[in-house]
DRENROMI-79500 format. One record per residue: residue in one letter; x, y, z of N, C-alpha, C in turn. Coordinates in steps of 0.1 Angstrom, whole numbers, plus 5000, padded with zeros to 4 digits. Each point is the difference from the previous one (the first is absolute). Example, Ala and Ser with C-alpha at 12.3 -4.5 7.8 and 13.67 -1.06 7.14 Angstrom:
# DRENROMI-79500
+----+------+------+------+-------+-------+-------+------+------+------+
: aa : n.xx : n.yy : n.zz : ca.xx : ca.yy : ca.zz : c.xx : c.yy : c.zz :
+----+------+------+------+-------+-------+-------+------+------+------+
:  a : 5132 : 4943 : 5078 :  4991 :  5012 :  5000 : 5009 : 5012 : 5000 :
:  s : 4996 : 5011 : 4993 :  5009 :  5011 :  5000 : 4992 : 5011 : 5008 :
+----+------+------+------+-------+-------+-------+------+------+------+
This chain:
# DRENROMI-79500
+----+------+------+------+-------+-------+-------+------+------+------+
: aa : n.xx : n.yy : n.zz : ca.xx : ca.yy : ca.zz : c.xx : c.yy : c.zz :
+----+------+------+------+-------+-------+-------+------+------+------+
:  m : 1095 : 5576 : 4292 :  5017 :  5000 :  5000 : 5002 : 4985 : 4997 :
:  d : 5010 : 4998 : 4993 :  5003 :  4987 :  4995 : 5014 : 4997 : 5004 :
:  l : 5002 : 4993 : 5011 :  5015 :  4999 :  5007 : 5007 : 4988 : 4992 :
:  f : 4993 : 4991 : 4992 :  5008 :  4989 :  4996 : 5003 : 5001 : 4985 :
:  s : 4995 : 5011 : 4994 :  5004 :  4999 :  4983 : 5012 : 5007 : 4998 :
:  t : 5006 : 4997 : 4990 :  5013 :  5005 :  4997 : 4999 : 5016 : 4995 :
:  k : 5006 : 5009 : 5005 :  5003 :  5013 :  4997 : 5010 : 5000 : 4986 :
:  v : 4992 : 5009 : 4990 :  5008 :  5002 :  4989 : 5002 : 5015 : 4999 :
:  a : 5011 : 5006 : 4998 :  5002 :  5012 :  4997 : 4998 : 5004 : 4983 :
:  h : 4991 : 5009 : 4997 :  4998 :  5000 :  4985 : 5007 : 5014 : 4996 :
:  a : 5008 : 5001 : 4991 :  5007 :  5011 :  4995 : 5001 : 4998 : 4986 :
:  d : 5000 : 5010 : 4991 :  4999 :  5000 :  4987 : 5014 : 5008 : 4996 :
:  f : 5004 : 4998 : 4987 :  5012 :  5005 :  4995 : 4998 : 5015 : 4997 :
:  d : 4989 : 5004 : 4997 :  4998 :  5014 :  4998 : 5003 : 5007 : 5014 :
:  s : 4995 : 4997 : 5010 :  5002 :  5007 :  5013 : 5015 : 4998 : 5004 :
:  f : 5006 : 4989 : 4997 :  5014 :  5002 :  5003 : 5008 : 5009 : 4992 :
:  l : 4998 : 4998 : 4989 :  5007 :  5012 :  4991 : 4997 : 5014 : 5004 :
:  t : 4987 : 5001 : 5004 :  4996 :  5013 :  5005 : 5009 : 5006 : 5010 :
:  n : 4999 : 4989 : 5011 :  5009 :  5003 :  5014 : 5015 : 5002 : 4996 :
:  i : 5006 : 4991 : 4992 :  5014 :  5002 :  4996 : 5003 : 5014 : 4994 :
:  n : 4991 : 5002 : 4991 :  5003 :  5015 :  4994 : 4996 : 5011 : 5009 :
:  s : 4991 : 5001 : 5008 :  4998 :  5009 :  5010 : 5009 : 5002 : 5011 :
:  m : 5005 : 4987 : 5003 :  5008 :  5000 :  5014 : 5014 : 5000 : 4997 :
:  i : 5005 : 4995 : 4988 :  5015 :  5000 :  4996 : 5002 : 5008 : 4989 :
:  v : 4995 : 4998 : 4989 :  5006 :  5005 :  4989 : 4998 : 5014 : 4999 :
:  n : 4989 : 5009 : 5002 :  4999 :  5012 :  5002 : 5007 : 5008 : 5010 :
:  p : 5000 : 4996 : 5013 :  5010 :  5006 :  5008 : 5015 : 4998 : 4996 :
:  l : 5000 : 4991 : 4994 :  5016 :  4998 :  4994 : 5004 : 5009 : 4990 :
:  i : 4991 : 5003 : 4992 :  5002 :  5010 :  4989 : 5002 : 5014 : 5004 :
:  k : 4988 : 5003 : 5012 :  5002 :  5013 :  5006 : 5013 : 5003 : 5006 :
:  f : 5005 : 4987 : 5008 :  5013 :  5003 :  5007 : 5011 : 5001 : 4992 :
:  i : 5002 : 4993 : 4988 :  5010 :  5002 :  4991 : 5001 : 5013 : 4993 :
:  f : 4985 : 5006 : 4998 :  5000 :  5012 :  4993 : 5006 : 5013 : 5009 :
:  a : 4996 : 4996 : 5016 :  5004 :  5011 :  5009 : 5015 : 4998 : 5002 :
:  v : 5007 : 4989 : 4999 :  5013 :  4998 :  5002 : 5009 : 5007 : 4988 :
:  t : 4993 : 5000 : 4988 :  5008 :  5007 :  4991 : 4998 : 5015 : 5000 :
:  v : 4987 : 5006 : 5004 :  5001 :  5013 :  5003 : 5009 : 5005 : 5011 :
:  v : 5002 : 4991 : 5011 :  5009 :  5006 :  5010 : 5013 : 4999 : 4997 :
:  y : 5004 : 4990 : 4991 :  5013 :  4997 :  4993 : 5004 : 5013 : 4991 :
:  f : 4990 : 5005 : 4993 :  5001 :  5011 :  4991 : 5005 : 5015 : 5011 :
:  l : 4989 : 5000 : 5008 :  5002 :  5010 :  5009 : 5014 : 5001 : 5009 :
:  y : 5005 : 4989 : 5002 :  5011 :  4998 :  5008 : 5012 : 5004 : 4991 :
:  g : 4998 : 4998 : 4988 :  5010 :  5004 :  4990 : 5000 : 5016 : 4998 :
:  v : 4988 : 5004 : 4999 :  4999 :  5016 :  5001 : 5006 : 5006 : 5010 :
:  f : 4998 : 4996 : 5014 :  5005 :  5004 :  5012 : 5015 : 4999 : 4999 :
:  e : 5007 : 4989 : 4997 :  5013 :  4996 :  4999 : 5007 : 5011 : 4989 :
:  f : 4993 : 5001 : 4989 :  5004 :  5011 :  4990 : 5003 : 5014 : 5007 :
:  l : 4989 : 5003 : 5005 :  4998 :  5014 :  5004 : 5007 : 5003 : 5014 :
:  s : 5003 : 4991 : 5007 :  5009 :  5002 :  5013 : 5012 : 5000 : 4998 :
:  n : 5006 : 4994 : 4988 :  5015 :  4998 :  4998 : 5004 : 5006 : 4989 :
:  q : 4997 : 5013 : 5000 :  5004 :  5009 :  4986 : 5015 : 5001 : 4998 :
:  e : 5009 : 4998 : 5010 :  5014 :  5003 :  5001 : 5006 : 4986 : 4993 :
:  n : 4994 : 4990 : 5005 :  5006 :  4985 :  4999 : 4995 : 4997 : 4987 :
:  e : 5008 : 4997 : 4990 :  4996 :  4995 :  4985 : 4998 : 4985 : 5001 :
:  e : 5007 : 4994 : 5008 :  4995 :  4985 :  5001 : 4986 : 4997 : 5007 :
:  k : 4996 : 5007 : 5009 :  4986 :  5000 :  5008 : 4991 : 5005 : 4989 :
:  k : 5003 : 5009 : 4993 :  4989 :  5007 :  4990 : 5000 : 4989 : 4988 :
:  t : 5009 : 4994 : 4997 :  4997 :  4989 :  4989 : 4995 : 4988 : 5009 :
:  s : 5002 : 4996 : 5009 :  4991 :  4990 :  5006 : 4986 : 5004 : 5003 :
:  g : 4997 : 5013 : 5004 :  4987 :  5005 :  4999 : 4992 : 5000 : 4987 :
:  k : 5008 : 5004 : 4989 :  4995 :  4998 :  4987 : 4996 : 4986 : 4997 :
:  n : 5010 : 4990 : 5003 :  4994 :  4987 :  4997 : 4988 : 4995 : 5009 :
:  h : 5000 : 5006 : 5011 :  4989 :  4993 :  5007 : 4986 : 5007 : 4995 :
:  m : 5002 : 5014 : 4992 :  4988 :  5004 :  4997 : 4995 : 4994 : 4987 :
:  l : 5012 : 4995 : 4992 :  4999 :  4994 :  4988 : 4992 : 4987 : 5001 :
:  w : 5004 : 4993 : 5010 :  4995 :  4987 :  5003 : 4987 : 5000 : 5006 :
:  g : 4999 : 5012 : 5008 :  4984 :  5001 :  5005 : 4991 : 5002 : 4989 :
:  i : 5003 : 5008 : 4992 :  4991 :  5004 :  4987 : 4999 : 4988 : 4991 :
:  i : 5010 : 4992 : 4998 :  4999 :  4986 :  4993 : 4988 : 4990 : 5007 :
:  g : 5003 : 5001 : 5014 :  4989 :  4990 :  5006 : 4987 : 5006 : 5001 :
:  i : 4997 : 5012 : 5001 :  4986 :  5007 :  4999 : 4996 : 4997 : 4986 :
:  t : 5008 : 5002 : 4989 :  4997 :  4998 :  4988 : 4995 : 4985 : 4997 :
:  i : 5007 : 4990 : 5004 :  4998 :  4985 :  4999 : 4985 : 5000 : 5007 :
:  m : 4999 : 5004 : 5011 :  4987 :  4999 :  5007 : 4988 : 5006 : 4995 :
:  m : 5002 : 5010 : 4994 :  4988 :  5007 :  4992 : 4999 : 4992 : 4989 :
:  g : 5010 : 4996 : 4992 :  4999 :  4991 :  4989 : 4994 : 4988 : 5002 :
:  v : 5001 : 4993 : 5011 :  4994 :  4987 :  5000 : 4984 : 5003 : 5004 :
:  w : 4997 : 5011 : 5007 :  4986 :  5005 :  5001 : 4995 : 5004 : 4987 :
:  f : 5006 : 5006 : 4989 :  4993 :  5005 :  4989 : 4997 : 4987 : 4993 :
:  f : 5011 : 4991 : 4997 :  4998 :  4988 :  4994 : 4990 : 4992 : 5004 :
:  l : 4997 : 4998 : 5012 :  4990 :  4993 :  5007 : 4985 : 5005 : 4996 :
:  n : 5000 : 5014 : 5002 :  4986 :  5007 :  4994 : 4999 : 4998 : 4986 :
:  l : 5013 : 5002 : 4991 :  4999 :  4999 :  4985 : 4995 : 4986 : 4998 :
:  i : 5005 : 4989 : 5005 :  4995 :  4987 :  4997 : 4985 : 4997 : 5005 :
:  i : 4995 : 5005 : 5009 :  4988 :  4997 :  5008 : 4991 : 5007 : 4989 :
:  s : 5003 : 5014 : 4996 :  4989 :  5006 :  4992 : 5001 : 4996 : 4986 :
:  t : 5012 : 4995 : 4994 :  5001 :  4996 :  4986 : 4993 : 4987 : 4999 :
:  f : 5000 : 4990 : 5008 :  4994 :  4988 :  4998 : 4986 : 4998 : 5005 :
:  n : 4996 : 5013 : 5008 :  4988 :  5000 :  5006 : 4997 : 4989 : 5011 :
:  i : 5010 : 4998 : 5008 :  4999 :  4991 :  5011 : 4993 : 5006 : 5010 :
:  e : 4989 : 4990 : 5004 :  4990 :  5004 :  5012 : 5006 : 4993 : 5012 :
:  g : 4996 : 5007 : 5009 :  5001 :  4994 :  5015 : 5014 : 5005 : 5007 :
:  i : 5009 : 5008 : 4992 :  5013 :  5002 :  5008 : 4999 : 5018 : 5000 :
:  n : 5001 : 5004 : 5014 :  5000 :  5014 :  5002 : 5012 : 5003 : 5006 :
:  p : 5010 : 5005 : 4995 :  5013 :  5004 :  5007 : 4998 : 5009 : 5010 :
:  e : 4995 : 5011 : 4999 :  4996 :  5010 :  5008 : 4997 : 4995 : 5014 :
:  q : 4990 : 4991 : 4999 :  4995 :  4995 :  5012 : 5006 : 4987 : 5006 :
:  g : 5007 : 4994 : 4989 :  5007 :  4987 :  5005 : 4992 : 4990 : 5003 :
:  t : 4990 : 4998 : 4989 :  4989 :  4988 :  5002 : 5004 : 4992 : 4987 :
:  v : 4998 : 4988 : 5000 :  4998 :  4990 :  4989 : 4987 : 4993 : 5001 :
:  v : 4993 : 5000 : 4991 :  4989 :  4991 :  5000 : 4999 : 4989 : 4988 :
:  l : 5003 : 4988 : 5003 :  5000 :  4992 :  4989 : 4988 : 4993 : 4997 :
:  p : 4997 : 4996 : 4987 :  4987 :  4993 :  4997 : 5001 : 4985 : 5006 :
:  t : 4988 : 4994 : 5005 :  4999 :  4986 :  5003 : 5004 : 4992 : 4991 :
:  y : 5009 : 4992 : 5004 :  5006 :  4989 :  4989 : 4989 : 4987 : 5004 :
:  n : 4995 : 4995 : 4987 :  4993 :  4989 :  4999 : 5008 : 4990 : 4988 :
:  p : 5006 : 4990 : 5008 :  5007 :  4992 :  4989 : 4990 : 4992 : 4993 :
:  p : 5005 : 4996 : 4985 :  4992 :  4993 :  4994 : 4997 : 4985 : 5006 :
:  s : 4989 : 4995 : 4998 :  4999 :  4985 :  5006 : 5001 : 4992 : 4989 :
:  r : 5008 : 4989 : 5002 :  5003 :  4990 :  4990 : 4988 : 4989 : 4999 :
+----+------+------+------+-------+-------+-------+------+------+------+
């Protein structure tokens, strides 16, 4: 046990990105997707429960429309992400698991 040496925390950028991706980005994407589905279902409920009120039906239609647009955008982002990864044959990124493995960076010496 060395009590007098300087303690240094070692972390690399790869583990930082993996933690950001798994702890912030992926849950945020899932949350936004869930919000768009709930927004769509709220529109369906509003449309079906207010059949006699045209103003509420129109509001329900708008909620359904914007919910579908949100779902389409979220699925489009996922589609394009997978398309780019497979087209350029990018290694180390797995969107399904939320992992990013970067190659080791060795800067050129001068």
